[in-house]
KEBA-493769 format. One line per field, with one value per atom (N, C-alpha, C): residue number from 1; atom name; x, y, z. Coordinates in Angstrom, 3 decimals. Atoms other than C-alpha are relative to their C-alpha. Layout:
n	(NUM, ...) $
atom	(CA, ...) $
x	(X, ...) $
y	(Y, ...) $
z	(Z, ...) $
***
This chain:
n	(1, 1, 1, 2, 2, 2, 3, 3, 3, 4, 4, 4, 5, 5, 5, 6, 6, 6, 7, 7, 7, 8, 8, 8, 9, 9, 9, 10, 10, 10, 11, 11, 11, 12, 12, 12, 13, 13, 13, 14, 14, 14, 15, 15, 15, 16, 16, 16, 17, 17, 17, 18, 18, 18, 19, 19, 19, 20, 20, 20, 21, 21, 21, 22, 22, 22, 23, 23, 23, 24, 24, 24, 25, 25, 25, 26, 26, 26, 27, 27, 27, 28, 28, 28, 29, 29, 29, 30, 30, 30, 31, 31, 31, 32, 32, 32, 33, 33, 33, 34, 34, 34, 35, 35, 35, 36, 36, 36, 37, 37, 37, 38, 38, 38, 39, 39, 39, 40, 40, 40, 41, 41, 41, 42, 42, 42, 43, 43, 43, 44, 44, 44, 45, 45, 45, 46, 46, 46, 47, 47, 47, 48, 48, 48, 49, 49, 49, 50, 50, 50, 51, 51, 51, 52, 52, 52, 53, 53, 53, 54, 54, 54, 55, 55, 55, 56, 56, 56, 57, 57, 57, 58, 58, 58, 59, 59, 59, 60, 60, 60, 61, 61, 61, 62, 62, 62, 63, 63, 63, 64, 64, 64, 65, 65, 65, 66, 66, 66, 67, 67, 67, 68, 68, 68, 69, 69, 69, 70, 70, 70, 71, 71, 71, 72, 72, 72, 73, 73, 73, 74, 74, 74, 75, 75, 75, 76, 76, 76, 77, 77, 77, 78, 78, 78, 79, 79, 79, 80, 80, 80, 81, 81, 81, 82, 82, 82, 83, 83, 83, 84, 84, 84, 85, 85, 85, 86, 86, 86, 87, 87, 87, 88, 88, 88, 89, 89, 89, 90, 90, 90, 91, 91, 91, 92, 92, 92, 93, 93, 93, 94, 94, 94, 95, 95, 95, 96, 96, 96, 97, 97, 97, 98, 98, 98, 99, 99, 99, 100, 100, 100, 101, 101, 101, 102, 102, 102, 103, 103, 103, 104, 104, 104, 105, 105, 105, 106, 106, 106, 107, 107, 107, 108, 108, 108, 109, 109, 109, 110, 110, 110, 111, 111, 111, 112, 112, 112, 113, 113, 113, 114, 114, 114, 115, 115, 115, 116, 116, 116, 117, 117, 117, 118, 118, 118, 119, 119, 119, 120, 120, 120, 121, 121, 121, 122, 122, 122, 123, 123, 123, 124, 124, 124, 125, 125, 125, 126, 126, 126, 127, 127, 127, 128, 128, 128, 129, 129, 129, 130, 130, 130, 131, 131, 131, 132, 132, 132, 133, 133, 133, 134, 134, 134, 135, 135, 135, 136, 136, 136, 137, 137, 137, 138, 138, 138, 139, 139, 139, 140, 140, 140, 141, 141, 141, 142, 142, 142, 143, 143, 143, 144, 144, 144, 145, 145, 145, 146, 146, 146, 147, 147, 147, 148, 148, 148, 149, 149, 149, 150, 150, 150, 151, 151, 151, 152, 152, 152, 153, 153, 153, 154, 154, 154, 155, 155, 155, 156, 156, 156, 157, 157, 157, 158, 158, 158, 159, 159, 159, 160, 160, 160, 161, 161, 161, 162, 162, 162, 163, 163, 163, 164, 164, 164, 165, 165, 165, 166, 166, 166, 167, 167, 167, 168, 168, 168, 169, 169, 169, 170, 170, 170, 171, 171, 171, 172, 172, 172, 173, 173, 173, 174, 174, 174, 175, 175, 175, 176, 176, 176, 177, 177, 177, 178, 178, 178, 179, 179, 179, 180, 180, 180, 181, 181, 181, 182, 182, 182, 183, 183, 183, 184, 184, 184, 185, 185, 185) $
atom	(N, CA, C, N, CA, C, N, CA, C, N, CA, C, N, CA, C, N, CA, C, N, CA, C, N, CA, C, N, CA, C, N, CA, C, N, CA, C, N, CA, C, N, CA, C, N, CA, C, N, CA, C, N, CA, C, N, CA, C, N, CA, C, N, CA, C, N, CA, C, N, CA, C, N, CA, C, N, CA, C, N, CA, C, N, CA, C, N, CA, C, N, CA, C, N, CA, C, N, CA, C, N, CA, C, N, CA, C, N, CA, C, N, CA, C, N, CA, C, N, CA, C, N, CA, C, N, CA, C, N, CA, C, N, CA, C, N, CA, C, N, CA, C, N, CA, C, N, CA, C, N, CA, C, N, CA, C, N, CA, C, N, CA, C, N, CA, C, N, CA, C, N, CA, C, N, CA, C, N, CA, C, N, CA, C, N, CA, C, N, CA, C, N, CA, C, N, CA, C, N, CA, C, N, CA, C, N, CA, C, N, CA, C, N, CA, C, N, CA, C, N, CA, C, N, CA, C, N, CA, C, N, CA, C, N, CA, C, N, CA, C, N, CA, C, N, CA, C, N, CA, C, N, CA, C, N, CA, C, N, CA, C, N, CA, C, N, CA, C, N, CA, C, N, CA, C, N, CA, C, N, CA, C, N, CA, C, N, CA, C, N, CA, C, N, CA, C, N, CA, C, N, CA, C, N, CA, C, N, CA, C, N, CA, C, N, CA, C, N, CA, C, N, CA, C, N, CA, C, N, CA, C, N, CA, C, N, CA, C, N, CA, C, N, CA, C, N, CA, C, N, CA, C, N, CA, C, N, CA, C, N, CA, C, N, CA, C, N, CA, C, N, CA, C, N, CA, C, N, CA, C, N, CA, C, N, CA, C, N, CA, C, N, CA, C, N, CA, C, N, CA, C, N, CA, C, N, CA, C, N, CA, C, N, CA, C, N, CA, C, N, CA, C, N, CA, C, N, CA, C, N, CA, C, N, CA, C, N, CA, C, N, CA, C, N, CA, C, N, CA, C, N, CA, C, N, CA, C, N, CA, C, N, CA, C, N, CA, C, N, CA, C, N, CA, C, N, CA, C, N, CA, C, N, CA, C, N, CA, C, N, CA, C, N, CA, C, N, CA, C, N, CA, C, N, CA, C, N, CA, C, N, CA, C, N, CA, C, N, CA, C, N, CA, C, N, CA, C, N, CA, C, N, CA, C, N, CA, C, N, CA, C, N, CA, C, N, CA, C, N, CA, C, N, CA, C, N, CA, C, N, CA, C, N, CA, C, N, CA, C, N, CA, C, N, CA, C, N, CA, C, N, CA, C, N, CA, C, N, CA, C, N, CA, C, N, CA, C, N, CA, C, N, CA, C, N, CA, C, N, CA, C, N, CA, C, N, CA, C, N, CA, C, N, CA, C, N, CA, C, N, CA, C, N, CA, C, N, CA, C, N, CA, C, N, CA, C) $
x	(-0.027, 100.444, -0.290, 0.198, 100.661, -1.286, 1.168, 97.665, 0.448, -0.365, 97.741, -0.973, 0.803, 96.470, 0.455, -0.597, 98.790, 0.710, -0.620, 99.723, 0.726, -0.767, 102.491, -0.219, 0.297, 101.505, 0.916, -0.878, 104.124, -0.724, 0.661, 102.785, 0.509, -0.482, 103.428, -0.643, 0.471, 102.996, -0.344, 0.311, 102.250, -1.503, 1.401, 98.894, -0.218, 0.091, 99.661, -0.137, 0.144, 98.769, -1.443, 1.352, 95.748, -0.894, 0.972, 92.659, -0.183, 0.109, 92.570, 0.888, -0.938, 95.643, -0.433, 0.502, 94.210, -1.207, 1.172, 90.966, 0.404, -0.484, 92.873, 0.482, -0.528, 94.651, -1.135, 1.148, 91.418, -0.786, 0.738, 89.689, 0.735, -0.754, 92.500, -0.121, 0.193, 92.219, -1.345, 1.346, 88.482, -0.074, 0.011, 88.995, 0.718, -0.723, 91.549, -0.863, 0.870, 89.188, -1.133, 1.117, 86.305, 0.429, -0.522, 88.517, 0.692, -0.640, 89.749, 1.517, -1.450, 93.307, 0.546, -0.628, 95.482, 0.928, -0.871, 97.159, 1.201, -1.245, 100.773, 0.561, -0.458, 102.122, 0.906, -0.987, 104.460, -0.447, 0.445, 102.318, -0.444, 0.340, 101.620, -1.481, 1.390, 98.405, -0.171, 0.025, 99.233, 0.126, -0.139, 99.062, -0.747, 0.613, 98.240, 0.035, -0.068, 99.389, -1.218, 1.160, 96.698, -1.303, 1.216, 94.043, -0.168, 0.024, 94.938, -0.489, 0.368, 94.715, -1.440, 1.368, 91.521, -1.025, 0.911, 89.900, -0.176, 0.063, 90.766, -0.711, 0.598, 89.845, -1.496, 1.395, 86.609, -0.882, 0.750, 85.596, 0.143, -0.114, 86.417, 1.213, -1.171, 89.795, 1.101, -1.179, 92.989, 1.135, -1.097, 95.915, 1.157, -1.220, 99.462, 0.932, -0.965, 101.692, 1.374, -1.382, 105.467, 0.737, -0.584, 107.213, 1.290, -1.219, 110.751, -0.227, 0.177, 111.051, 0.125, -0.189, 112.328, -1.209, 1.230, 109.172, -1.162, 1.033, 106.962, 0.031, -0.140, 108.326, -0.453, 0.470, 107.172, -1.526, 1.469, 103.532, -0.705, 0.685, 102.695, -0.520, 0.488, 101.889, -1.524, 1.463, 98.285, -0.421, 0.409, 96.540, -1.207, 1.239, 93.476, 0.106, -0.159, 94.951, 0.074, 0.034, 94.952, 1.254, -1.274, 98.632, 1.062, -1.121, 101.706, 1.281, -1.314, 105.207, 0.993, -1.003, 107.976, 1.378, -1.349, 111.443, 1.035, -1.051, 114.776, 0.435, -0.406, 115.425, -0.754, 0.665, 114.280, 0.310, -0.385, 116.218, -0.802, 0.802, 114.471, -1.472, 1.385, 111.164, -0.266, 0.205, 111.552, 0.117, -0.149, 112.743, -1.248, 1.203, 109.749, -1.202, 1.104, 107.296, 0.097, -0.200, 108.794, -0.272, 0.242, 108.654, -1.494, 1.435, 104.956, -0.809, 0.762, 103.924, 0.017, 0.096, 102.705, 0.166, -0.088, 102.764, 0.252, -0.273, 103.700, -0.799, 0.684, 101.715, 0.642, -0.612, 103.214, -0.988, 0.842, 100.993, 0.907, -0.831, 102.202, 0.646, -0.750, 104.770, 1.233, -1.202, 108.123, 1.244, -1.288, 111.735, -0.076, 0.097, 110.923, -0.760, 0.799, 108.258, 0.795, -0.829, 110.564, 1.094, -1.071, 113.359, -0.544, 0.609, 111.043, -0.341, 0.346, 109.792, 1.244, -1.193, 113.267, 0.707, -0.625, 114.511, -0.685, 0.665, 111.827, 0.125, -0.215, 112.217, 1.376, -1.354, 115.959, 0.012, 0.048, 115.243, -0.644, 0.651, 112.894, 0.920, -0.927, 115.408, 1.117, -1.072, 118.045, -0.534, 0.651, 115.567, 0.059, 0.086, 115.454, -1.407, 1.375, 111.700, -0.668, 0.768, 109.077, -1.402, 1.282, 106.338, -0.336, 0.383, 104.354, 0.191, -0.121, 105.007, -0.886, 0.942, 102.204, 0.255, -0.168, 102.836, -1.303, 1.261, 99.626, 0.333, -0.367, 100.323, -1.224, 1.199, 97.224, 0.400, -0.266, 97.061, 1.370, -1.319, 100.250, 1.126, -0.977, 102.133, 1.390, -1.284, 104.874, 0.565, -0.472, 105.257, 1.462, -1.426, 108.619, 0.934, -0.818, 109.990, -0.035, 0.112, 108.687, 0.814, -0.833, 110.341, 1.475, -1.387, 113.616, 0.315, -0.215, 113.247, 0.099, -0.059, 112.549, 1.315, -1.299, 115.647, 1.119, -0.979, 117.656, 0.010, 0.093, 116.382, 0.646, -0.538, 117.229, 1.517, -1.452, 120.749, 0.665, -0.478, 121.115, 0.535, -0.329, 121.512, -1.004, 1.091, 118.234, -0.577, 0.603, 116.878, -1.506, 1.453, 113.319, -0.683, 0.546, 112.682, -0.081, 0.018, 113.644, -0.924, 0.916, 111.734, -1.437, 1.354, 108.647, -0.351, 0.295, 108.940, -0.903, 0.847, 107.171, -1.266, 1.282, 103.486, -0.667, 0.571, 101.840, -1.491, 1.428, 98.150, -0.274, 0.299, 96.520, -1.153, 1.163, 93.519, 0.053, 0.022, 93.111, -0.831, 0.855, 90.321, 0.673, -0.721, 92.849, 1.070, -1.083, 95.275, -0.280, 0.284, 93.606, -0.171, 0.065, 92.653, 1.384, -1.356, 96.324, 0.704, -0.552, 97.106, -0.832, 0.846, 94.445, -1.083, 1.005, 92.071, -1.240, 1.243, 88.474, -0.573, 0.587, 87.060, -1.432, 1.345, 83.926, -0.945, 0.892, 82.572, 0.300) $
y	(1.320, 115.218, 0.138, -0.046, 114.637, -0.727, 0.701, 113.572, -1.373, 1.375, 109.818, -0.535, 0.569, 108.512, -1.408, 1.289, 105.501, -0.565, 0.632, 103.106, -1.263, 1.218, 100.549, -0.901, 0.935, 97.512, -1.209, 1.163, 94.947, -1.079, 1.099, 91.531, -1.333, 1.342, 87.809, -0.637, 0.706, 85.426, -1.455, 1.393, 82.221, -0.209, 0.402, 80.504, -0.849, 0.933, 78.296, 0.716, -0.792, 80.977, -0.049, -0.079, 81.486, 0.823, -0.712, 82.590, 1.435, -1.362, 85.629, 0.963, -0.886, 87.080, 0.275, -0.186, 86.511, 0.941, -0.866, 88.164, 1.451, -1.360, 91.187, 0.654, -0.546, 91.636, 0.342, -0.239, 91.321, 1.232, -1.160, 93.831, 1.294, -1.221, 96.348, 0.356, -0.261, 95.975, 0.646, -0.564, 96.672, 1.417, -1.339, 99.643, 1.010, -0.890, 101.127, 0.320, -0.218, 100.647, 0.955, -0.848, 102.231, 1.453, -1.352, 105.241, 0.575, -0.414, 105.527, 0.147, 0.042, 104.740, -1.164, 1.038, 102.813, -0.846, 0.944, 99.714, -0.299, 0.389, 99.175, -1.140, 1.156, 95.777, -0.859, 0.840, 92.958, -0.786, 0.573, 91.695, -1.443, 1.419, 88.149, -0.284, 0.446, 86.173, -0.963, 0.979, 84.067, 0.682, -0.475, 84.520, 1.300, -1.283, 87.890, 0.926, -0.845, 89.532, -0.237, 0.307, 87.735, 0.443, -0.405, 88.354, 1.518, -1.463, 92.065, 0.472, -0.403, 92.425, -0.386, 0.445, 90.371, 0.868, -0.853, 92.465, 1.350, -1.320, 95.728, -0.077, 0.144, 94.551, -0.319, 0.379, 92.972, 1.170, -1.195, 96.350, 1.132, -0.996, 98.169, 0.909, -0.839, 99.521, -0.204, 0.063, 100.213, -0.679, 0.759, 97.876, -0.044, 0.066, 98.179, -1.011, 0.991, 95.148, 0.324, -0.205, 95.425, -1.291, 1.325, 92.128, -0.120, 0.212, 91.182, -1.109, 0.939, 89.219, -1.460, 1.404, 86.044, -0.557, 0.460, 85.856, -0.015, -0.018, 86.788, -1.302, 1.238, 83.747, -1.236, 1.129, 81.502, -0.081, 0.002, 82.228, 0.266, -0.389, 83.791, 1.429, -1.371, 87.233, -0.008, -0.130, 88.335, 0.502, -0.375, 88.515, 0.935, -0.782, 90.483, 1.399, -1.333, 93.767, 1.071, -1.130, 97.223, 0.118, -0.197, 97.325, -0.872, 0.776, 95.112, 0.613, -0.517, 96.587, -1.123, 1.058, 94.070, 0.650, -0.559, 94.970, -1.088, 0.985, 93.322, -0.751, 0.681, 92.500, 0.558, -0.402, 92.874, 1.453, -1.364, 96.116, 1.026, -0.908, 97.817, -0.060, 0.142, 96.424, 0.908, -0.812, 98.065, 1.487, -1.419, 101.336, 0.492, -0.398, 101.413, 0.121, -0.048, 100.642, 1.277, -1.204, 103.433, 1.261, -1.155, 105.847, 0.246, -0.121, 105.160, 0.332, -0.086, 105.257, 1.383, -1.174, 108.151, -0.402, 0.533, 105.931, -1.503, 1.436, 102.410, -0.606, 0.775, 99.828, -1.384, 1.319, 96.616, -0.927, 1.059, 93.581, -1.160, 1.156, 90.234, -0.607, 0.634, 88.467, -0.675, 0.731, 86.740, 0.859, -0.674, 87.645, 1.148, -1.055, 89.636, 1.202, -1.092, 91.684, 0.749, -0.606, 92.281, 0.866, -0.743, 93.381, 1.266, -1.174, 95.722, 1.060, -0.945, 97.280, 0.711, -0.625, 97.857, 0.885, -0.859, 99.257, 1.364, -1.304, 101.944, 0.749, -0.611, 102.573, 0.683, -0.593, 103.169, 1.201, -1.123, 105.406, 1.217, -1.122, 107.495, 0.578, -0.460, 107.667, 0.849, -0.722, 108.842, 1.192, -1.138, 111.454, -0.065, 0.175, 109.991, 0.326, -0.418, 110.655, 0.240, -0.232, 111.723, -0.579, 0.672, 109.230, -0.808, 0.758, 107.655, -1.503, 1.459, 104.022, -0.505, 0.550, 102.149, -1.500, 1.430, 98.763, -0.517, 0.589, 96.740, -1.211, 1.043, 94.696, -0.837, 0.809, 92.520, -1.312, 1.218, 89.563, 0.040, -0.195, 91.001, -0.632, 0.681, 89.560, 0.638, -0.691, 92.204, 0.356, -0.345, 92.480, -0.384, 0.302, 90.611, 0.989, -0.986, 93.032, 1.342, -1.251, 95.988, -0.066, 0.188, 94.562, 0.183, -0.177, 94.444, 1.485, -1.436, 98.097, 0.707, -0.608, 99.038, -0.353, 0.398, 97.072, 0.852, -0.861, 99.056, 1.389, -1.306, 102.253, -0.080, 0.106, 101.022, -0.162, 0.184, 100.132, 1.160, -1.236, 103.555, -0.203, 0.165, 102.148, 0.723, -0.652, 103.753, 1.067, -1.054, 107.061, -0.215, 0.089, 107.259, 0.765, -0.772, 109.905, -0.865, 0.852, 107.469, -1.200, 1.117, 104.623, 0.434, -0.517, 106.839, 0.277, -0.171, 107.122, -1.118, 1.141, 103.756, 0.087, -0.127, 104.202, -1.373, 1.332, 101.081, 0.101, 0.149, 100.201, -1.478, 1.380, 97.070, -0.627, 0.499, 96.756, 0.497, -0.387, 96.823, 1.259, -1.175, 99.372, 1.293, -1.190, 101.767, 0.460, -0.326, 101.760, 1.306, -1.199, 104.346, 1.249, -1.184, 106.710, 0.472, -0.389, 106.636, 0.789, -0.746, 108.036, 1.239, -1.163, 110.730, -0.244, 0.359, 108.849, -0.478, 0.397, 108.611, -1.224, 1.195, 105.124, 0.274, -0.174, 104.948, -1.031, 1.048, 101.625, -0.321) $
z	(0.611, 119.780, -1.497, 1.443, 116.035, -0.392, 0.521, 113.985, -0.491, 0.339, 113.531, -1.044, 1.077, 110.202, -0.365, 0.345, 109.805, 1.222, -1.161, 112.602, -0.438, 0.215, 112.278, 1.207, -1.085, 114.320, -0.128, -0.072, 115.289, 0.790, -0.707, 116.285, -0.514, 0.295, 116.191, -1.218, 1.190, 113.285, 0.294, -0.343, 115.191, 0.097, -0.133, 114.832, 1.245, -1.120, 117.845, 1.335, -1.218, 120.396, 0.480, -0.544, 122.628, -0.927, 0.826, 120.729, 0.473, -0.527, 123.030, -0.775, 0.680, 121.316, -1.438, 1.365, 117.841, 0.008, -0.121, 118.971, 0.263, -0.267, 120.348, -1.289, 1.254, 117.021, -0.961, 0.876, 115.054, 0.457, -0.535, 117.343, -0.293, 0.289, 116.938, -1.479, 1.427, 113.157, -0.274, 0.180, 113.332, 0.557, -0.594, 115.657, -0.896, 0.921, 113.259, -1.215, 1.161, 110.310, 0.348, -0.419, 112.222, 0.198, -0.234, 113.025, -1.242, 1.260, 109.384, 0.136, -0.178, 110.457, -0.829, 0.809, 108.005, 0.862, -0.690, 109.412, -0.893, 0.662, 108.423, 0.835, -0.764, 109.379, -0.877, 0.656, 108.383, -1.212, 1.264, 105.516, 0.018, -0.044, 106.709, 0.125, -0.106, 106.589, 1.165, -1.085, 109.662, 1.361, -1.363, 113.409, 0.249, -0.325, 114.916, -1.205, 1.205, 111.681, -0.880, 0.836, 109.702, 0.640, -0.710, 112.361, -0.028, 0.057, 112.459, -1.364, 1.362, 108.683, -0.324, 0.268, 108.447, 0.729, -0.760, 111.183, -0.661, 0.642, 109.437, -1.347, 1.334, 105.933, 0.125, -0.203, 107.192, 0.411, -0.420, 108.630, -1.010, 1.062, 105.386, 0.115, -0.218, 106.511, -1.020, 0.869, 104.605, 0.750, -0.590, 105.256, -0.987, 0.806, 103.937, 0.648, -0.456, 104.306, -0.552, 0.442, 104.119, 0.318, -0.187, 103.579, -0.810, 0.782, 102.557, -1.025, 1.106, 99.321, 0.431, -0.378, 101.003, 0.740, -0.643, 103.142, -0.991, 1.027, 100.206, -0.806, 0.770, 98.371, 0.774, -0.816, 101.267, 0.022, 0.115, 100.375, 1.323, -1.234, 103.743, -0.082, 0.176, 102.335, -0.107, 0.019, 102.815, -1.381, 1.360, 99.443, -0.040, 0.015, 100.532, 0.552, -0.586, 101.759, -1.088, 0.927, 100.160, -0.843, 0.693, 99.259, 0.655, -0.511, 99.597, -0.540, 0.367, 99.588, 0.244, -0.131, 98.941, 0.020, -0.161, 100.179, -0.234, 0.263, 99.540, 1.252, -1.229, 103.213, 1.203, -1.246, 106.816, 0.364, -0.363, 107.343, -0.805, 0.822, 104.410, 0.404, -0.447, 105.647, 1.192, -1.204, 109.059, -0.302, 0.366, 107.532, -0.727, 0.743, 105.167, 0.939, -0.948, 107.967, 0.854, -0.825, 110.092, -0.803, 0.870, 107.149, -0.177, 0.247, 106.562, 1.250, -1.249, 110.228, 0.634, -0.861, 112.332, 1.463, -1.357, 115.437, -0.106, -0.067, 116.520, 1.135, -1.030, 118.443, 0.005, -0.144, 119.786, 0.692, -0.551, 120.320, 0.405, -0.319, 121.692, -1.242, 1.078, 119.578, 0.559, -0.394, 119.653, -0.233, 0.150, 118.884, -1.004, 1.006, 115.728, 0.515, -0.558, 117.497, 1.067, -1.044, 120.449, -0.617, 0.676, 118.122, -0.650, 0.626, 116.193, 1.048, -1.055, 119.425, 0.521, -0.561, 120.812, -1.021, 1.002, 117.514, -0.076, 0.069, 117.289, 1.326, -1.315, 121.034, 0.023, 0.062, 120.473, -0.937, 0.938, 117.451, 0.671, -0.678, 119.565, 1.074, -1.031, 122.414, -0.611, 0.702, 119.904, -0.802, 0.646, 118.594, -1.531, 1.458, 115.071, -0.473, 0.251, 115.252, 1.339, -1.225, 117.778, -0.167, 0.211, 116.969, 1.254, -1.196, 119.814, -0.193, -0.026, 120.741, 1.133, -0.972, 122.479, 0.122, -0.272, 124.092, 0.578, -0.461, 124.427, 0.874, -0.957, 127.556, 0.380, -0.222, 127.149, 0.674, -0.781, 129.537, 0.675, -0.617, 131.107, -0.815, 0.851, 128.130, 0.079, 0.051, 128.133, 1.377, -1.338, 131.928, 0.237, -0.198, 131.948, -0.723, 0.723, 129.323, 0.720, -0.758, 131.326, 1.286, -1.185, 134.435, -0.344, 0.439, 132.485, -0.192, 0.176, 131.483, 1.345, -1.326, 135.091, 0.703, -0.552, 136.125, -0.619, 0.663, 133.553, 0.634, -0.666, 135.196, 1.380, -1.363, 138.695, 0.013, 0.111, 137.536, -0.749, 0.653, 135.794, -1.424, 1.419, 132.286, -0.884, 0.725, 131.202, 0.921, -0.823, 132.416, 0.084, -0.138, 133.696, -1.132, 1.123, 131.039, -1.255, 1.192, 128.280, 0.195, -0.269, 129.931, -0.289, 0.186, 129.775, -1.463, 1.426, 125.968, -0.525, 0.358, 125.806, 0.840, -0.703, 126.681, 0.049, -0.195, 128.109, 0.269, -0.274, 127.945, 0.262, -0.381, 129.335, -0.773, 0.740, 127.008, -1.441, 1.418, 123.232, -0.201, 0.160, 123.600, 0.454, -0.463, 125.215, -0.989, 0.931, 122.257, -0.744, 0.790, 120.020, 0.862, -0.861, 122.867, 0.480, -0.410, 123.971, -1.092, 1.130, 120.518, -0.333, 0.236, 120.796, -1.035, 0.985, 118.495, 0.748, -0.653, 119.619, -0.699, 0.627, 119.056, -0.455, 0.550, 116.936, 0.606, -0.530, 118.246, 1.432) $
***
């Protein structure tokens, strides 16, 4: 397993979600900070993205946001993080996040999070990189997506080997250990 110093975390931007999800994101940010792992994320100050960044920054951690210019102009960029990278579009944003990351973690989210997860999953399947991808299935949030992947395997569209490229954990506290990082707290 490679040494993980920078984790790209995909997650939702809605504030209208259960407080549990916001708490999970904040906890993961704190755990990353405590383990001296840099958080790379979508750059927002809202939803799970904001909670993640606030958790990491509040615990003294480094946070790099990557946001496309059109979203930056909507005043949703987090102003209190270590570094903000502004890209010209979503495609450059995802490429930059992947370039900076040693691993990927997927928290609950919506269409954008789902798309980001499947894109890096496809890149790994196509051997564009060999970085770990951890799906945090907290509160069984991603179970329907996992059922779809299992259906793809049963219908022979996806091999079991490729299905296993996505590592699933059920608790936020299991994310860093799944990457070979010992939690400090």
